[in-house]
C-alpha positions, -999 to +999 in steps of 0.1 A: +409-511+469+400-547+477+384-570+451+356-580+475+344-556+503+317-566+528+305-540+552+280-544+581+265-575+564+233-587+581+212-618+571+180-629+587+159-660+582+121-662+590+114-674+625+095-705+633+058-702+641+031-677+634+042-641+637+076-652+649+103-626+646+130-631+620+162-648+632+193-627+625+222-651+617+248-625+607+252-595+629+271-569+609+301-586+593+330-566+579+353-586+556+375-579+525+394-600+500+423-586+480+433-595+444+452-628+443+445-633+481+430-662+500+410-653+530+400-682+552+366-680+569+365-705+598+339-714+624+319-744+637+286-755+622+260-727+626+285-699+629+273-682+597+304-688+575+286-705+547+258-679+548+284-652+541+295-672+510+260-676+499+253-639+503+283-631+481+269-655+455+234-639+457+218-671+471+205-656+503+189-621+507+206-594+527+188-578+556+214-549+557+249-539+548+268-538+516+287-562+493+309-546+467+329-564+440+355-544+421+340-513+436+304-521+424+276-528+448+263-564+441+243-571+472+209-563+456+216-576+420+192-601+405+182-616+372+204-607+342+227-584+363+234-612+387+240-638+360+265-614+344+287-618+375+291-655+368+322-648+346+338-631+376+326-650+407+325-688+408+320-714+435+333-748+445+308-767+467+315-791+495+303-824+481+320-835+449+294-863+446+263-841+442+278-809+427+282-825+392+253-834+369+255-873+368+239-875+333+264-851+316+299-860+304+328-841+319+334-824+286+298-811+285+300-800+322+331-779+316+319-765+282+285-754+294+295-722+312+317-713+282+290-718+256+265-698+278+290-669+277+291-671+239+322-693+231+321-713+199+321-751+202+357-752+189+369-726+214+351-744+242+367-778+233+402-762+234+394-745+267+382-778+282+414-796+272+434-768+288+413-770+320+418-808+323+456-802+320+454-776+347+437-799+372+459-828+361+432-851+347+435-871+315+421-857+283+399-887+277+379-876+307+358-854+284+338-885+273+333-900+307+306-895+334+312-882+370+305-916+385+336-930+368+358-908+390+369-908+426+359-881+451+392-863+447+390-864+409+354-851+410+365-822+431+392-815+406+365-814+379+344-790+401+375-768+404+380-769+366+344-759+361+349-729+384+380-719+365+363-722+331+352-686+328+385-673+342+369-657+374+385-632+396+370-647+428+362-683+437+340-690+468+353-723+482+327-737+505+343-765+525+358-779+493+379-806+510+359-816+540+343-846+522+377-860+512+402-882+530+433-865+544+457-875+517+433-863+490+427-831+509+464-823+507+465-829+470+434-807+463+448-779+486+481-779+467+462-778+434+443-747+446+475-730+457+492-737+423+462-726+403+460-693+423+497-686+415+490-693+378+457-675+374+458-648+401+423-656+413+412-647+448+396-673+471+371-669+499+379-702+516+352-715+540+361-742+564+356-755+600+392-767+602+419-743+613+446-767+600+432-765+565+428-727+564+463-723+579+477-743+549+460-722+522+451-688+536+469-655+537+445-641+563+419-658+585+386-645+599+369-664+627+331-664+632+311-674+662+273-674+662+271-647+635+298-624+649+333-618+637+355-625+667+391-625+653+409-617+621+445-614+611+474-631+593+469-668+590+501-678+609+491-656+639+454-666+641+459-703+636+489-707+659+487-681+687+451-668+686+438-641+710+401-649+713+390-678+736+368-693+709+396-694+684+418-711+710+391-738+714+389-743+677+427-747+676+427-772+705+399-792+687+421-797+656+435-833+654+473-837+656+494-868+648+512-869+681+491-888+707+506-870+736+501-836+720+465-846+712+459-856+748+474-822+760+451-803+736+421-823+748+428-815+785+435-778+777+402-776+758+383-791+788+399-765+810+387-737+787+352-751+787+352-754+824+364-718+828+334-707+808 
């Protein structure tokens, strides 16, 4: 049995204008994530990939379908029942500059979810020290504010906060897209190392096939609310079957100028054929 199972997920948002019909943005998505596995969810802006992550987190209502976590239906949970899932499901958001409270020290940010769960101040302090070690930040960070850190360091802090309650699943919503390429690589390697150490599963959301290829075991591709391709990461991100995935692959930047020009021309041919 998979850790996370999504079946026929449908999400609709209110239409614009008086008596407008709801706009369905997810059209029956089937997806699963195994224990200790990373599933990459990739698509361009507006494809619905972030909406899937928000549905798992209970941040958008479902219009239909089922979301099960550890065999338990969680799609309709609210209030205390939903808050109880926080120790099992966590999230790392896209922007490291706005995802951390600027008025709280790093120590308070990391200790807050632990104290909410009933940890003593002493236990929380020890856990915070351990978390800072895991994400390779100095221990004196506990007394500093988020503004004193770089973007990559802030994202490490956000990852440490997600790890604080020892979750089984972390929803990573474009966690490296706001970072430069060298920092992206460091954060991705950190996530891979932490997964080996903790056994946590990742639902990794991104628009970049090169990024999901590096971290994912399996990849699912979304196009306008529909799942169009899924399979092993190496297969989907190198020799895809669906035309949309091929266009995503050709749109990914490469270091070789000649290869980049070849990809650009091939993508133009695909678009012209459509």
